[in-house]
N, C-alpha and C positions, 0 to 999 in steps of 0.2 A: 416826593417832590414837595418842596415847601416854598412859600412866598414870604418874603421879608422886605421891610422898607430899607432903603439904602441910606446911609452907609451901614454895612453889616460885616461882621467878622465870622468866617467859616473856617473850622479846623477839621482835620481828619486824623485818623490813627495810622501808624506805620503799617499795620497789617490790613489795610483797606482792600487791596487787590490780591491777597494771598489766599489761594483756595483752601478750604477745609476738607480734608479727606475723611471718608467714612471708615470707621474701624471695622474689623471683621465681626465682632459680636453684633454691632448695629446692622451690618449687612444681613446676617443670619436672622435677626429679629424682623427685618423688613421683608424677608422672603415669606415669613409665616403670616404676615398681615393680609387680610382679605382685600382684594382689589375691587373697588366699587366702580361699575361701569355706568356712565350717565349718557343720556342722549342730548343732543343740542336743544330739543324742545323742552326738556326738563330744566335746562339752564336759561331758557328764554332767549336763545341766540338764533338769529336768522342766517342760514347758510346758503341761501340762493346766490348763484353767481351774479356778480355785478358787471363783469366785463364780457364783451363779445369779441371773439376772434374773427376778423373780417377776411384776412388773407395771410397765408404763410408761404414764403418763398425763400430760396437760397440767394445769397448775395451774388452779384455778377462776378465772373472770373476776372482777375486782374490781368492786364496786358503786360507783356515782358518789357523791361526797361531798355533804354537805348544808351549805348556808350558813345561819348563824344571825345574827340582827340584833345581839345584844349578849351579854355574858358571862352574864347570867341565863338566857337561852335555852340557851346552851351547857351550863351546869351542870344545867339541867332535863333536857336530852337525855341527858347522861352518866349521870344518876341513873335516869331512867325507861326509856330506850330501850336504851342500851348496858349498863346495870347495872355500870358501872365504879366509880362512887363510891358 
């Protein structure tokens, strides 16, 4: 991430989002390297949870829809039953 004063010109290369694949010899070399295991304390990172789960519940079941014969019935149900209009 960089900060520049405007106006600024930013350019990129054509291969910006093309992944680079590892070759077989490099994969074999990586297998031989020792894996260093570190603890969060050694890195100075606090891993205590910051969020508390208060409640967990499934959403309510949806009711079945109602078929109407024509647009007049639809408008009547929206006005009288659902109170949308």
